[in-house]
N, CA, C and O atoms as a printed pandas DataFrame, in Angstrom:
     atom_number atom_name residue_name chain_id  residue_number  x_coord  y_coord  z_coord
0              1         N          MET        A               1   15.204   45.256  119.695
1              2        CA          MET        A               1   16.127   44.776  120.714
2              3         C          MET        A               1   15.825   45.432  122.060
3              4         O          MET        A               1   15.704   44.752  123.079
4              5         N          PHE        A               2   15.707   46.758  122.052
5              6        CA          PHE        A               2   15.440   47.467  123.305
6              7         C          PHE        A               2   14.086   47.068  123.874
7              8         O          PHE        A               2   13.934   46.906  125.085
8              9         N          ARG        A               3   13.108   46.913  122.995
9             10        CA          ARG        A               3   11.759   46.570  123.450
10            11         C          ARG        A               3   11.738   45.203  124.139
11            12         O          ARG        A               3   11.055   45.022  125.147
12            13         N          THR        A               4   12.483   44.250  123.592
13            14        CA          THR        A               4   12.557   42.906  124.184
14            15         C          THR        A               4   13.188   42.964  125.570
15            16         O          THR        A               4   12.691   42.345  126.511
16            17         N          ARG        A               5   14.277   43.704  125.693
17            18        CA          ARG        A               5   14.943   43.823  126.999
18            19         C          ARG        A               5   14.059   44.547  128.002
19            20         O          ARG        A               5   14.019   44.180  129.176
20            21         N          LEU        A               6   13.354   45.566  127.549
21            22        CA          LEU        A               6   12.462   46.303  128.434
22            23         C          LEU        A               6   11.332   45.413  128.942
23            24         O          LEU        A               6   11.033   45.397  130.136
24            25         N          LEU        A               7   10.712   44.677  128.032
25            26        CA          LEU        A               7    9.618   43.788  128.438
26            27         C          LEU        A               7   10.102   42.678  129.368
27            28         O          LEU        A               7    9.423   42.350  130.342
28            29         N          SER        A               8   11.257   42.101  129.082
29            30        CA          SER        A               8   11.762   41.046  129.959
30            31         C          SER        A               8   12.122   41.620  131.330
31            32         O          SER        A               8   11.921   40.955  132.346
32            33         N          GLY        A               9   12.649   42.836  131.372
33            34        CA          GLY        A               9   12.942   43.485  132.650
34            35         C          GLY        A               9   11.681   43.732  133.458
35            36         O          GLY        A               9   11.667   43.523  134.671
36            37         N          ILE        A              10   10.619   44.178  132.792
37            38        CA          ILE        A              10    9.353   44.424  133.479
38            39         C          ILE        A              10    8.791   43.126  134.039
39            40         O          ILE        A              10    8.312   43.090  135.172
40            41         N          VAL        A              11    8.848   42.061  133.246
41            42        CA          VAL        A              11    8.341   40.759  133.700
42            43         C          VAL        A              11    9.145   40.265  134.897
43            44         O          VAL        A              11    8.571   39.756  135.859
44            45         N          LEU        A              12   10.471   40.410  134.847
45            46        CA          LEU        A              12   11.303   39.961  135.965
46            47         C          LEU        A              12   11.035   40.761  137.235
47            48         O          LEU        A              12   11.061   40.200  138.331
48            49         N          VAL        A              13   10.780   42.056  137.109
49            50        CA          VAL        A              13   10.453   42.864  138.287
50            51         C          VAL        A              13    9.118   42.429  138.876
51            52         O          VAL        A              13    8.972   42.365  140.097
52            53         N          ILE        A              14    8.147   42.131  138.026
53            54        CA          ILE        A              14    6.842   41.668  138.514
54            55         C          ILE        A              14    6.992   40.335  139.238
55            56         O          ILE        A              14    6.404   40.136  140.301
56            57         N          ILE        A              15    7.775   39.421  138.670
57            58        CA          ILE        A              15    7.999   38.130  139.313
58            59         C          ILE        A              15    8.718   38.310  140.649
59            60         O          ILE        A              15    8.356   37.677  141.641
60            61         N          ALA        A              16    9.732   39.169  140.675
61            62        CA          ALA        A              16   10.475   39.409  141.918
62            63         C          ALA        A              16    9.569   40.007  142.982
63            64         O          ALA        A              16    9.624   39.589  144.139
64            65         N          LEU        A              17    8.746   40.964  142.622
65            66        CA          LEU        A              17    7.817   41.553  143.597
66            67         C          LEU        A              17    6.826   40.525  144.119
67            68         O          LEU        A              17    6.525   40.494  145.312
68            69         N          ALA        A              18    6.312   39.672  143.214
69            70        CA          ALA        A              18    5.369   38.638  143.646
70            71         C          ALA        A              18    6.031   37.685  144.632
71            72         O          ALA        A              18    5.425   37.315  145.638
72            73         N          LEU        A              19    7.271   37.283  144.353
73            74        CA          LEU        A              19    7.977   36.378  145.258
74            75         C          LEU        A              19    8.224   37.035  146.611
75            76         O          LEU        A              19    8.059   36.399  147.652
76            77         N          ILE        A              20    8.614   38.297  146.598
77            78        CA          ILE        A              20    8.900   38.991  147.851
78            79         C          ILE        A              20    7.631   39.206  148.661
79            80         O          ILE        A              20    7.633   39.034  149.880
80            81         N          ILE        A              21    6.555   39.578  147.992
81            82        CA          ILE        A              21    5.296   39.828  148.700
82            83         C          ILE        A              21    4.741   38.534  149.284
83            84         O          ILE        A              21    4.288   38.515  150.428
84            85         N          LEU        A              22    4.772   37.442  148.500
85            86        CA          LEU        A              22    4.250   36.167  148.994
86            87         C          LEU        A              22    5.129   35.594  150.101
87            88         O          LEU        A              22    4.628   35.027  151.072
88            89         N          GLY        A              23    6.454   35.749  149.946
89            90        CA          GLY        A              23    7.390   35.328  150.988
90            91         C          GLY        A              23    7.319   33.845  151.301
91            92         O          GLY        A              23    6.790   33.055  150.518
92            93         N          GLY        A              24    7.847   33.481  152.436
93            94        CA          GLY        A              24    7.799   32.103  152.928
94            95         C          GLY        A              24    8.375   31.082  151.968
95            96         O          GLY        A              24    9.452   31.273  151.403
96            97         N          ASN        A              25    7.635   29.990  151.792
97            98        CA          ASN        A              25    8.104   28.886  150.961
98            99         C          ASN        A              25    8.154   29.248  149.480
99           100         O          ASN        A              25    8.968   28.702  148.734
100          101         N          VAL        A              26    7.283   30.170  149.050
101          102        CA          VAL        A              26    7.301   30.597  147.655
102          103         C          VAL        A              26    8.606   31.329  147.354
103          104         O          VAL        A              26    9.236   31.077  146.327
104          105         N          LEU        A              27    9.006   32.218  148.230
105          106        CA          LEU        A              27   10.272   32.935  148.071
106          107         C          LEU        A              27   11.450   31.963  148.141
107          108         O          LEU        A              27   12.403   32.083  147.372
108          109         N          LEU        A              28   11.384   31.018  149.048
109          110        CA          LEU        A              28   12.447   30.016  149.169
110          111         C          LEU        A              28   12.594   29.213  147.880
111          112         O          LEU        A              28   13.712   28.977  147.420
112          113         N          ALA        A              29   11.478   28.794  147.298
113          114        CA          ALA        A              29   11.520   28.032  146.049
114          115         C          ALA        A              29   12.065   28.888  144.909
115          116         O          ALA        A              29   12.822   28.393  144.073
116          117         N          GLY        A              30   11.694   30.149  144.865
117          118        CA          GLY        A              30   12.210   31.046  143.840
118          119         C          GLY        A              30   13.704   31.257  143.964
119          120         O          GLY        A              30   14.423   31.246  142.965
120          121         N          LEU        A              31   14.173   31.450  145.183
121          122        CA          LEU        A              31   15.609   31.618  145.405
122          123         C          LEU        A              31   16.375   30.350  145.072
123          124         O          LEU        A              31   17.482   30.406  144.537
124          125         N          PHE        A              32   15.782   29.209  145.389
125          126        CA          PHE        A              32   16.406   27.935  145.051
126          127         C          PHE        A              32   16.553   27.797  143.538
127          128         O          PHE        A              32   17.604   27.380  143.051
128          129         N          ALA        A              33   15.505   28.145  142.792
129          130        CA          ALA        A              33   15.554   28.051  141.332
130          131         C          ALA        A              33   16.612   28.992  140.759
131          132         O          ALA        A              33   17.378   28.602  139.879
132          133         N          VAL        A              34   16.655   30.218  141.251
133          134        CA          VAL        A              34   17.644   31.180  140.766
134          135         C          VAL        A              34   19.061   30.704  141.103
135          136         O          VAL        A              34   19.973   30.850  140.290
136          137         N          SER        A              35   19.246   30.141  142.294
137          138        CA          SER        A              35   20.558   29.645  142.693
138          139         C          SER        A              35   21.002   28.474  141.821
139          140         O          SER        A              35   22.168   28.389  141.438
140          141         N          MET        A              36   20.074   27.575  141.508
141          142        CA          MET        A              36   20.411   26.435  140.652
142          143         C          MET        A              36   20.783   26.900  139.251
143          144         O          MET        A              36   21.744   26.400  138.665
144          145         N          ILE        A              37   20.033   27.850  138.713
145          146        CA          ILE        A              37   20.338   28.370  137.380
146          147         C          ILE        A              37   21.704   29.056  137.383
147          148         O          ILE        A              37   22.503   28.862  136.467
148          149         N          GLY        A              38   21.965   29.854  138.411
149          150        CA          GLY        A              38   23.251   30.537  138.513
150          151         C          GLY        A              38   24.408   29.563  138.641
151          152         O          GLY        A              38   25.459   29.751  138.028
152          153         N          MET        A              39   24.210   28.517  139.443
153          154        CA          MET        A              39   25.269   27.522  139.614
154          155         C          MET        A              39   25.506   26.770  138.308
155          156         O          MET        A              39   26.648   26.474  137.958
156          157         N          PHE        A              40   24.435   26.463  137.594
157          158        CA          PHE        A              40   24.582   25.785  136.302
158          159         C          PHE        A              40   25.365   26.656  135.326
159          160         O          PHE        A              40   26.241   26.159  134.618
160          161         N          GLU        A              41   25.058   27.951  135.283
161          162        CA          GLU        A              41   25.777   28.857  134.381
162          163         C          GLU        A              41   27.253   28.953  134.766
163          164         O          GLU        A              41   28.120   28.951  133.892
164          165         N          LEU        A              42   27.543   29.037  136.053
165          166        CA          LEU        A              42   28.932   29.095  136.503
166          167         C          LEU        A              42   29.671   27.810  136.157
167          168         O          LEU        A              42   30.799   27.846  135.667
168          169         N          TYR        A              43   29.031   26.679  136.414
169          170        CA          TYR        A              43   29.663   25.397  136.105
170          171         C          TYR        A              43   29.854   25.216  134.600
171          172         O          TYR        A              43   30.806   24.563  134.173
172          173         N          SER        A              44   28.957   25.788  133.792
173          174        CA          SER        A              44   29.096   25.681  132.340
174          175         C          SER        A              44   30.355   26.376  131.848
175          176         O          SER        A              44   30.978   25.926  130.886
176          177         N          VAL        A              45   30.733   27.465  132.498
177          178        CA          VAL        A              45   31.943   28.188  132.115
178          179         C          VAL        A              45   33.166   27.291  132.288
179          180         O          VAL        A              45   34.080   27.305  131.464
180          181         N          PHE        A              46   33.172   26.516  133.362
181          182        CA          PHE        A              46   34.312   25.649  133.652
182          183         C          PHE        A              46   34.124   24.223  133.134
183          184         O          PHE        A              46   34.970   23.362  133.370
184          185         N          HIS        A              47   33.014   23.970  132.427
185          186        CA          HIS        A              47   32.706   22.664  131.833
186          187         C          HIS        A              47   32.655   21.548  132.873
187          188         O          HIS        A              47   33.151   20.447  132.636
188          189         N          ILE        A              48   32.058   21.835  134.013
189          190        CA          ILE        A              48   31.924   20.800  135.046
190          191         C          ILE        A              48   30.458   20.565  135.415
191          192         O          ILE        A              48   30.167   19.913  136.417
192          193         N          GLU        A              49   29.524   21.102  134.596
193          194        CA          GLU        A              49   28.113   20.986  134.952
194          195         C          GLU        A              49   27.593   19.556  134.918
195          196         O          GLU        A              49   26.572   19.260  135.539
196          197         N          LYS        A              50   28.276   18.664  134.204
197          198        CA          LYS        A              50   27.816   17.280  134.098
198          199         C          LYS        A              50   28.792   16.291  134.726
199          200         O          LYS        A              50   28.710   15.088  134.479
200          201         N          SER        A              51   29.705   16.796  135.532
201          202        CA          SER        A              51   30.692   15.912  136.148
202          203         C          SER        A              51   30.288   15.603  137.587
203          204         O          SER        A              51   29.279   16.100  138.088
204          205         N          LEU        A              52   31.086   14.785  138.228
205          206        CA          LEU        A              52   30.838   14.427  139.624
206          207         C          LEU        A              52   30.948   15.652  140.538
207          208         O          LEU        A              52   30.193   15.786  141.501
208          209         N          VAL        A              53   31.888   16.536  140.230
209          210        CA          VAL        A              53   32.053   17.757  141.028
210          211         C          VAL        A              53   30.797   18.623  140.926
211          212         O          VAL        A              53   30.331   19.172  141.924
212          213         N          GLY        A              54   30.253   18.740  139.712
213          214        CA          GLY        A              54   29.033   19.509  139.515
214          215         C          GLY        A              54   27.854   18.906  140.256
215          216         O          GLY        A              54   27.085   19.619  140.901
216          217         N          ALA        A              55   27.716   17.599  140.162
217          218        CA          ALA        A              55   26.618   16.916  140.853
218          219         C          ALA        A              55   26.734   17.094  142.362
219          220         O          ALA        A              55   25.726   17.248  143.052
220          221         N          THR        A              56   27.955   17.072  142.873
221          222        CA          THR        A              56   28.169   17.293  144.309
222          223         C          THR        A              56   27.751   18.705  144.707
223          224         O          THR        A              56   27.146   18.909  145.760
224          225         N          GLY        A              57   28.074   19.669  143.866
225          226        CA          GLY        A              57   27.671   21.043  144.142
226          227         C          GLY        A              57   26.161   21.209  144.126
227          228         O          GLY        A              57   25.599   21.877  144.994
228          229         N          TYR        A              58   25.497   20.600  143.138
229          230        CA          TYR        A              58   24.032   20.674  143.083
230          231         C          TYR        A              58   23.406   20.020  144.310
231          232         O          TYR        A              58   22.451   20.544  144.883
232          233         N          LEU        A              59   23.947   18.877  144.707
233          234        CA          LEU        A              59   23.431   18.176  145.879
234          235         C          LEU        A              59   23.636   19.001  147.146
235          236         O          LEU        A              59   22.745   19.077  147.992
236          237         N          ALA        A              60   24.813   19.620  147.276
237          238        CA          ALA        A              60   25.086   20.449  148.449
238          239         C          ALA        A              60   24.133   21.636  148.514
239          240         O          ALA        A              60   23.662   22.004  149.590
240          241         N          GLU        A              61   23.852   22.230  147.364
241          242        CA          GLU        A              61   22.909   23.357  147.352
242          243         C          GLU        A              61   21.505   22.906  147.724
243          244         O          GLU        A              61   20.813   23.593  148.475
244          245         N          ALA        A              62   21.075   21.758  147.207
245          246        CA          ALA        A              62   19.755   21.242  147.534
246          247         C          ALA        A              62   19.637   20.954  149.027
247          248         O          ALA        A              62   18.619   21.269  149.643
248          249         N          ILE        A              63   20.672   20.359  149.609
249          250        CA          ILE        A              63   20.658   20.079  151.047
250          251         C          ILE        A              63   20.621   21.382  151.832
251          252         O          ILE        A              63   19.926   21.480  152.843
252          253         N          TYR        A              64   21.365   22.380  151.371
253          254        CA          TYR        A              64   21.370   23.686  152.041
254          255         C          TYR        A              64   19.975   24.298  152.059
255          256         O          TYR        A              64   19.527   24.796  153.092
256          257         N          TYR        A              65   19.296   24.263  150.933
257          258        CA          TYR        A              65   17.964   24.862  150.872
258          259         C          TYR        A              65   16.921   24.014  151.598
259          260         O          TYR        A              65   15.944   24.559  152.113
260          261         N          LEU        A              66   17.101   22.717  151.649
261          262        CA          LEU        A              66   16.173   21.883  152.411
262          263         C          LEU        A              66   16.345   22.067  153.913
263          264         O          LEU        A              66   15.413   21.865  154.691
264          265         N          ASN        A              67   17.549   22.453  154.301
265          266        CA          ASN        A              67   17.840   22.667  155.700
266          267         C          ASN        A              67   17.157   23.934  156.161
267          268         O          ASN        A              67   17.272   24.308  157.328
């Protein structure tokens, strides 16, 4: 159990460093992906991830990041 968490933590730190070092559009795409995953998890708690309200939130986030 500990070994799995340690390895996943190391991989996530490497990915985060790569995104930060590359910066620009790569960092923007990474932040967009993390934001979408986080929003999906939050919406799952309230069971609105597949409703019109959820779709509106996803669309608003996409427009925000495209802006």
